[in-house]
C-alpha positions as semicolon CSV with decimal commas, in nm:
position;residue;x (nm);y (nm);z (nm)
1;X;10,020;9,891;7,201
2;X;9,893;9,540;7,243
3;X;10,127;9,255;7,345
4;X;10,388;9,469;7,515
5;X;10,426;9,421;7,891
6;X;10,625;9,580;8,128
7;X;10,897;9,415;8,315
8;X;10,864;9,374;8,690
9;X;11,113;9,594;8,893
10;X;11,379;9,386;9,069
11;X;11,580;9,467;9,360
12;X;11,855;9,300;9,573
13;X;11,863;9,342;9,939
14;X;11,934;9,163;10,287
15;X;11,673;8,986;10,489
16;X;11,644;9,168;10,824
17;X;11,331;8,972;10,951
18;X;11,171;8,635;10,900
19;X;10,950;8,607;11,207
20;X;10,620;8,597;11,007
21;X;10,486;8,293;10,815
22;X;10,546;8,318;10,436
23;X;10,683;8,683;10,466
24;X;11,012;8,851;10,497
25;X;11,154;9,202;10,552
26;X;11,425;9,308;10,300
27;X;11,643;9,612;10,349
28;X;11,764;9,756;10,008
29;X;12,009;10,029;9,974
30;X;12,066;10,279;9,706
31;X;12,301;10,566;9,647
32;X;12,190;10,908;9,522
33;X;12,377;11,227;9,455
34;X;12,286;11,511;9,700
35;X;12,152;11,794;9,505
36;X;12,351;12,080;9,670
37;X;12,655;11,927;9,810
38;X;12,705;11,659;9,517
39;X;12,816;11,395;9,777
40;X;12,674;11,038;9,725
41;X;12,442;10,967;10,027
42;X;12,297;10,612;10,093
43;X;11,921;10,587;10,123
44;X;11,775;10,263;10,260
45;X;11,421;10,120;10,232
46;X;11,246;9,829;10,381
47;X;10,982;9,623;10,207
48;X;10,784;9,318;10,278
49;X;10,803;9,018;10,035
50;X;10,643;8,707;9,998
51;X;10,844;8,385;10,070
52;X;10,623;8,082;9,984
53;X;10,854;7,820;10,135
54;X;11,007;7,989;10,428
55;X;11,348;7,963;10,260
56;X;11,510;8,277;10,389
57;X;11,692;8,337;10,700
58;X;11,808;8,666;10,853
59;X;12,119;8,801;10,692
60;X;12,058;8,636;10,348
61;X;12,120;8,850;10,045
62;X;11,801;8,797;9,811
63;X;11,658;8,906;9,486
64;X;11,274;9,033;9,500
65;X;11,051;9,150;9,212
66;X;10,736;9,329;9,216
67;X;10,393;9,153;9,190
68;X;10,024;9,232;9,234
69;X;9,951;9,310;9,592
70;X;9,916;9,013;9,820
71;X;9,823;9,194;10,132
72;X;9,823;9,555;10,252
73;X;10,192;9,615;10,286
74;X;10,315;9,326;10,084
75;X;10,367;9,356;9,690
76;X;10,697;9,195;9,627
77;X;10,781;8,840;9,591
78;X;11,097;8,644;9,643
79;X;11,281;8,544;9,323
80;X;11,604;8,378;9,457
81;X;11,836;8,352;9,754
82;X;12,169;8,491;9,616
83;X;12,384;8,419;9,921
84;X;12,307;8,250;10,246
85;X;12,416;8,420;10,569
86;X;12,725;8,308;10,729
87;X;12,677;8,162;11,076
């Protein structure tokens, strides 16, 4: 199927680390239903994302999207800062 491209996955999360140059660590939550007990359980994932302008701070709510691998652990890039952290 020529001309049909997949859309990149996007996730929202909270920045938990920005100590590296042009990189951030984003914590994302998702809720899944437990197969046996039928209760919703929160699962969290930490991913590294590329922040070219070093615009994010710890506690910011951000949107990231999947991209081609930038380094060994970094294959997500920052799309937007949705909400700045309250100081």
